[in-house]
C-alpha positions in Angstrom: 0.2 -0.1 -0.3 1.5 3.6 -0.9 1.4 6.1 1.5 -1.4 7.9 -0.2 -3.3 4.9 0.3 -2.6 4.3 3.5 -3.3 7.6 4.3 -6.5 7.8 2.3 -7.6 4.3 4.0 -7.5 5.6 7.2 -10.7 7.4 7.2 -12.9 4.6 5.6 -14.3 3.8 9.2 -16.1 7.2 9.6 -16.8 7.6 5.7 -18.5 4.6 6.2 -20.4 5.3 9.2 -21.3 8.9 7.0 -22.3 7.2 4.1 -24.4 4.6 5.6 -26.4 7.2 7.9 -26.6 9.5 4.1 -28.2 5.9 2.6 -29.7 3.5 5.0 -27.5 0.7 4.0 -24.7 -1.1 4.8 -23.9 -2.0 1.1 -24.7 1.4 -0.4 -22.5 3.2 2.0 -19.5 0.5 1.2 -20.2 1.5 -2.8 -20.1 4.9 -1.6 -17.3 4.4 0.7 -15.1 2.6 -2.5 -16.3 5.5 -5.1 -15.2 8.0 -2.3 -11.3 6.3 -2.0 -11.2 5.8 -6.1 -11.7 9.4 -6.7 -10.2 10.8 -4.1 -7.1 8.4 -5.0 -7.3 9.7 -8.7 -7.6 13.3 -7.7 -4.9 13.3 -4.9 -2.6 15.1 -7.3 -4.5 18.3 -7.9 -5.9 18.2 -4.3 -2.4 19.7 -3.2 -3.2 20.9 0.6 -6.0 23.4 -0.1 -8.3 22.2 2.7 -7.7 19.8 5.1 -7.6 15.8 3.7 -10.4 14.9 5.9 -12.9 18.0 4.5 -12.0 17.1 1.0 -12.7 13.4 1.5 -16.0 14.4 3.1 -17.0 16.5 0.1 -16.2 13.7 -2.3 -18.2 11.5 -0.5 -21.5 13.9 0.4 -21.1 14.5 -3.9 -21.4 10.7 -4.2 -24.3 10.1 -1.3 -26.4 13.5 -3.1 -25.9 11.6 -6.7 -27.0 8.4 -5.3 -30.1 9.4 -3.6 -30.8 11.9 -6.4 -32.4 8.9 -7.9 -33.4 6.3 -5.3 -36.3 5.7 -3.0 -37.0 6.4 0.2 -35.9 3.8 2.6 -37.7 2.7 5.2 -38.9 -0.1 7.8 -42.0 -1.9 7.9 -43.4 0.0 10.3 -43.4 2.7 8.4 -45.5 0.7 5.6 -48.7 0.3 8.0 -50.4 -1.2 10.6 -49.6 -4.4 12.2 -50.5 -7.6 11.1 -51.5 -10.8 12.5 -49.5 -13.2 14.0 -51.8 -16.1 13.1 -51.3 -14.8 9.5 -50.5 -18.1 7.1 -49.4 -15.7 4.5 -46.7 -13.0 5.2 -46.7 -11.6 1.5 -44.3 -11.2 -1.7 -41.0 -9.8 -0.3 -40.3 -6.3 -1.9 -37.0 -5.2 -3.3 -34.1 -4.8 -0.7 -33.7 -1.0 -2.4 -36.4 -0.1 -0.6 -35.4 -0.9 3.2 -33.2 0.3 6.1 -30.2 -2.2 6.0 -28.4 -2.9 9.0 -24.1 -2.6 9.2 -21.5 -4.2 11.3 -19.9 -2.2 13.6 -16.7 -3.2 12.8 -16.9 -1.1 9.2 -17.5 2.2 11.3 -15.2 2.4 14.1 -12.0 1.5 15.2 -11.2 3.4 18.4 -9.2 2.4 20.9 -11.6 4.0 23.2 -15.0 2.3 24.3 -16.9 5.4 25.5 -16.5 7.2 22.0 -17.2 4.2 20.7 -20.8 3.3 22.6 -21.3 7.2 22.0 -20.9 6.8 18.2 -23.2 4.0 18.4 -26.6 6.1 19.2 -26.0 7.6 15.5 -26.4 4.5 13.8 -29.3 3.1 15.3 -31.7 1.2 13.0 -35.0 4.3 14.3 -32.2 7.2 13.9 -31.1 6.2 10.5 -34.8 5.4 9.3 -35.5 8.9 10.7 -32.9 10.5 8.7 -34.7 9.4 5.5 -37.0 11.2 6.1 -35.1 14.6 5.7 -34.0 15.9 1.5 -31.2 14.8 1.0 -29.0 18.0 1.6 -30.5 18.6 5.1 -30.0 15.1 5.6 -26.1 15.8 5.3 -26.6 19.2 7.3 -27.7 17.4 10.2 -25.1 14.3 10.2 -22.7 17.2 9.5 -23.3 19.7 12.4 -25.5 16.8 14.7 -23.1 14.1 14.5 -20.0 15.1 13.4 -19.8 18.0 15.5 -18.7 20.0 12.4 -19.0 24.5 12.8 -21.8 25.8 10.2 -19.2 28.0 8.4 -17.2 24.4 7.7 -20.8 22.6 6.6 -21.2 25.9 4.3 -17.9 25.6 3.0 -18.7 21.8 1.9 -21.9 22.3 0.4 -20.6 25.5 -1.2 -23.3 27.3 0.2 -24.1 30.1 2.7 -24.0 29.8 6.9 -27.5 31.2 7.1 -29.0 28.7 4.6 -26.9 25.7 6.7 -28.9 27.0 9.9 -31.8 27.5 8.3 -31.7 24.0 7.1 -30.5 22.7 10.2 -33.9 23.9 12.1 -35.7 22.0 9.4 -34.1 18.9 10.3 -34.3 19.1 14.0 -37.9 19.8 13.3 -38.8 16.5 11.1 -36.7 14.6 13.3 -38.3 15.6 16.5 -41.9 14.9 14.9 -40.8 11.8 13.9 -39.7 10.6 17.3 -37.8 8.0 16.7 -37.6 4.9 19.0 -35.2 5.1 21.4 -32.9 1.9 22.3 -29.7 1.0 24.4 -26.7 0.7 22.1 -24.4 -2.4 22.6 -22.6 -2.4 26.1 -20.7 -5.6 26.4 -19.7 -4.4 29.7 -23.1 -3.6 31.2 -24.2 -6.6 33.6 -27.7 -5.8 33.1 -27.5 -6.0 29.2 -25.2 -9.0 29.0 -28.0 -10.9 31.3 -30.7 -10.2 28.8 -29.0 -11.2 26.0 -27.7 -14.3 27.6 -31.3 -15.0 28.9 -32.8 -14.4 25.0 -30.3 -16.6 23.1 -31.1 -19.3 26.1 -35.0 -18.9 25.5 -34.3 -18.9 21.8 -32.4 -21.9 21.2 -34.4 -24.0 23.6 -37.7 -22.4 21.9 -39.2 -21.5 25.4 -41.7 -19.3 24.0 -43.0 -18.3 27.2 -39.7 -17.5 28.3 -39.3 -15.8 25.0 -42.0 -13.1 25.3 -41.2 -12.3 28.9 -38.2 -10.9 28.3 -40.3 -8.7 25.6 -42.3 -5.0 26.2 -45.9 -5.5 26.0 -45.7 -3.7 23.1 -42.9 -5.2 21.3 -42.2 -5.4 17.5 -41.4 -7.8 15.3 -40.2 -7.1 11.7 -38.7 -9.3 8.7 -37.6 -7.7 6.1 -37.6 -8.0 2.9 -41.2 -9.1 4.2 -44.0 -5.6 4.4 -45.4 -7.9 7.2 -44.7 -6.7 11.1 -46.0 -7.7 14.3 -47.0 -6.0 17.6 -47.5 -7.1 21.3 -46.6 -10.0 23.1 -50.1 -12.9 21.8 -49.2 -11.7 17.9 -45.5 -12.7 18.4 -46.0 -15.8 20.1 -48.8 -16.6 17.6 -46.5 -16.0 15.2 -43.4 -18.1 16.8 -45.8 -21.3 17.3 -47.7 -21.4 13.7 -45.5 -20.1 10.7 -42.3 -19.0 12.2 -42.5 -22.5 14.2 -39.7 -23.3 11.6 -37.3 -21.8 13.9 -37.7 -24.8 16.5 -34.0 -26.0 17.1 -32.5 -22.9 15.5 -28.6 -21.6 16.9 -27.4 -18.0 17.3 -24.3 -16.4 16.8 -23.4 -12.7 18.2 -22.0 -9.9 16.5 -23.3 -5.8 16.5 -25.4 -4.6 13.8 -25.8 -1.0 13.5 -24.9 0.1 17.5 -27.2 -3.1 18.6 -26.7 -6.2 19.8 -27.2 -9.0 17.3 -27.2 -12.3 16.1 -26.8 -14.4 12.8 -29.2 -17.2 13.2 -29.2 -20.3 12.1 -31.9 -23.1 11.5 -32.0 -26.7 11.2 -30.9 -27.8 8.2 -33.5 -29.4 5.8 -31.3 -32.3 5.5 -30.7 -32.8 9.3 -26.7 -32.1 9.5 -26.3 -28.7 10.9 -27.9 -25.6 10.8 -27.9 -23.0 7.8 -28.5 -19.9 7.8 -31.9 -18.4 8.0 -31.8 -14.1 9.8 -29.6 -11.5 10.8 -31.4 -10.9 14.1 -31.0 -7.2 15.2 -32.3 -6.3 19.4 -33.3 -3.0 20.3 -33.8 -3.4 23.7 -35.5 -0.3 26.5 -35.8 -0.2 30.0 -34.3 -4.0 30.4 -36.3 -5.4 28.1 -36.1 -5.9 24.4 -38.9 -3.7 22.4 -38.2 -4.7 18.7 -37.0 -7.7 17.2 -35.8 -7.3 13.5 -34.8 -10.2 11.5 -33.2 -9.4 8.1 -33.7 -12.3 5.9 -31.1 -11.7 3.1 -29.0 -13.7 4.9 -27.1 -14.7 1.2 -26.0 -10.7 1.3 -25.4 -9.6 5.0 -24.0 -12.9 6.2 -21.1 -12.6 4.4 -20.8 -8.9 5.0 -20.8 -9.4 8.5 -18.4 -12.3 8.3 -20.9 -14.8 9.5 -20.0 -18.7 9.0 -22.2 -19.7 6.0 -23.3 -22.9 8.4 -22.9 -24.7 11.5 -22.1 -27.8 11.6 
């Protein structure tokens, strides 16, 4: 790796986080950052240090994201598309295209800090609910909010990056704040590996799920907990419907095994169901949990394991 490449690569994790917040997709974020790196490498000789390298890279990344967003529809979560369904449904409907969903991203792609406290603070701004709320904003407002509120850039720095005025940046920020406040993105505790209460809750979740003890499992859920399954639009709310689904249509998950990971700042698991042949376990879902007040408020099952498990470095099967 050349010295120039090493300088650019040092910014890859934070640029991936920025592009993920902008685009709502881990895959698109990686594509955007790779495009940014290629453009930066090609244009490095003309850069000549006229501005800080970090600012220059963010300018390129912002332009890449704005271009990508110009032809894309807003990414959503199943809860954004309609009311909760019935846990007794036998037909969850046809899968929707991947391009419409807010998706998870591996934490290891975003954070390379030695200080765990800084990592925990940064996880707050990549939570699924917050990233979904960001998608409500027009693209330039989204960039302003992320740069000002998440990355703590000054209004002058953002104005220079977006080639606009400070008053315009401040106005965009006010409108963006109002939209996010009205959306009221659900709060969730980020993954805290040293938090004893969270560790105990997750251990109980794994035991209950792998034993398929639905009474023990629902006891860990908030009364109005949600269950979603992108790319399916069907989602459920509450103990009764979640238990009905898991004991009925979802009963094929009995005998599953879970492998821990971290997705979008939240505790997560690769779920492996018993293989049809009976030999070992095969990928079924990436489960991302949202925890509030010591209980599970959201269970997000992302079913596109062919794409997600390699992204998260999860094994292709369990023996």
